[in-house]
N, C-alpha and C positions, 0 to 999 in steps of 0.2 A: 503494500499499500504506499502511495505517495502522500505526503502531507504538506498542506499549504497553510501558513500562518497569516492571518489578516490582523495587522497591528494598526489600529485606527481609532476614530472617535465616534461621536453620535451619529454622523451620516451613515456609517457602516453598522453601528449598533442597531439602527432601524427605528430611531424615535419617530413617532407619527407627529407630523407638524401640528403646532397648536395644542400639543398634549404632552403628558409625561409617560404616554403609553408606547408600546413596541409593536412593530410589525412582526408577524409570524416568521420563523425560520425560512420557510419556503417563499416568503414575499420580500424578504430583504436580500440585497445583492450577494453577500457571502453564500447564503443558502441557495440562491439561484445558480451560482457558479458551481457549487458541489452538485446539485441535482442535474445540471446540464452535463457536467463531465461524466457523471455516473450513467446518464442516459446514453452516452457515447461508448459505454463499455468500460469506462476507466475505473480503476480501483484507487480512489481518492478520498481524502478527508480534509475538509476546510475547518480550520481551527479559528474560531472567533476570539480575539482579545481586543475588544473595542470598548473604550471608556468615555462616557459623555464628559465633554470638556477637556479632553486630552490635548495638550500642546505638543510641539516638537520637543523642546528641551526647557521650556519655561514654566514657572510656577503660576498656579492659580493663587491669588492673594486670599481666597475665601474657602477653597476646597483643597485639601491635601491630596496628593497622589496623581496630580494632573500633568506632572513633568514626564514626558514620554521616555526620557532617558533612564529614569529611575527603574532599575530591575529588568531593562531590556535584555541585557546579556544573559541573565539567569532565565528569562522566558525562552530564549534560544535553546539553551541548555535542556530545559524542562521539556519542551516539545520536539526536541531532535529524535530521529533524523528528520530534517525538513528538506523538501525539494525547492520550496519558494517561500519568501517572506514578502508580503505585500505591505507597503507603507503608504497610507493615505491619511495625511495629517497636514495641518497648517491652518485650517479655517479658524480654530480658536486662537491662534497666535495674534489675530487681529481684533480680538475683543477690546472693548473700549477702555478696560483697565490696563492695557499695554500700549506703548508707543511704538510698537514694532513695525518694521518695514518688511517688504518682500525680501530684502537681503537678510534680514534676521531670520526668517522663515527658512530661507535657503541654507544659512548656516546651521540652523538647527537640523535640518534634514541631513546635512553632511555628518553632523555628530552621531545621528543614529545609525547611518550606514557604517561609519567607523566602528561604532559599538558592536553592531552585528558582526562584522568581520573580525573582531577581536574576541568574540565569545569563545569559551573553552568548550570544545567538543570531545567526545570520547573517541578513542583511537579507531581509525578507519571511517569516521564520518565525514562526509564532505560539507564544506561551507554552502549554504543555500544561495541560490540565485536571489537577487533582490529587484523587485519591481516598485518603482515609486509612481504613485498616481497623484497627479494634481487635481484636487477637488475643483468643481466647477466654480467659477467667480460667484461671490455672494451677491445676490440682488438686493433690493431694498428690504432690510429686516422688518418683520411685522409681528405684531402681538407682544407677548410678554417678553420676548427676546430682543425686541427693537432697541431698548436702551442698552442692553449688553453688548450689541453689535453695532452701536452707532458709529457711522462712517466707515464701517469695515468694508463696504462695497468699494470704497476708494482706496483704501490701504492695501487691498489684495490684488490691485491691478498689476498684471505682469508676473504672478506667481508661477503660471504654467511654463512660461518661457525660462524663468530662473531655475526651475526643477529640471527642465529639459537640458539646459546647459550643465547643470550639476551631474546629471546622469551620464552625459557624454564624457565629461571629465573623469568621473568615477567608475565607468563601465558598468552601469546598471541599466535595466530596462526601464523605459518611461511610457506612461500613457496619460493622455490629457482627457479627463472625464467630460470636459466641455465639448469635445469633439463629438459625443453621442447624447448628451443631455445637459440640461441647465440645473440650477439649484431649484428648490421648491417654489412653486407658484403661489403656495399658501403662506409660508413664513419667510421666504427669501434665502434661507440658509440650508435646510436639510434636503432630503430627497422625498418626494411624494411617491406613492406606491407604483405609479407608472414609470417613474424615474428609476426606481430600483430595478424593475424589469428590464428597462432598455439598457441601463448600464451594466447589469448582470449578464445579459445576453452578449454585449459587446466585449466585455472583459473575458468572457469565456472564449470567444473567437480569437481575441489577441493572445491569450495564453497558449491555446492550441496551436497557433500558426507562427508566433513570432519569438518565443523564448528559445533558450539554448536546448541543446539535445536532451539535457537532464529533464527539463520541464516538458518537452515534446513527448516524453515517455508516460505523461500523466494519463 
């Protein structure tokens, strides 16, 4: 069995916009990815490690544990052997209680990539491929999260290009979620149910067709 670790935030956790509820596994994109690959006859497990509010490497001043760097190396050890680690973070770096720029998110993602590659693995285990996904640009935030994401739609401009450049530099795979879907039409930040489906189907095709020989065996 091949294992894929999704290390991400509330977009991937599957929060239902304008609520604190969660889409079912088969409705959120990591579940769609697993079910699609299994329907193709692949022996695969998608491991979800998705935390609401998770940043790249920055602290949430009000909630502990949202720094994505903390414990990442151990998560790689815990879930190994892994064929692929998917990093989809950055949205929360632009919350109003931070003055972060796209460059800060890029540097945060660089740190996460380095942390994964320095993780301690058991003898004979290979380092997993890394796929960085740029979340779609934040639209106008609405509802209870509007204040939390005030001006985030301006601060996040250029994130996909910054991540793409980083992946070229660090020899990682890259996917721009905005190439197949937008952020939620309901709250401007997360994924609506139809966006989970569109993105899940698109990322399945990408993983099947574009990754290295190890991931192609999924």
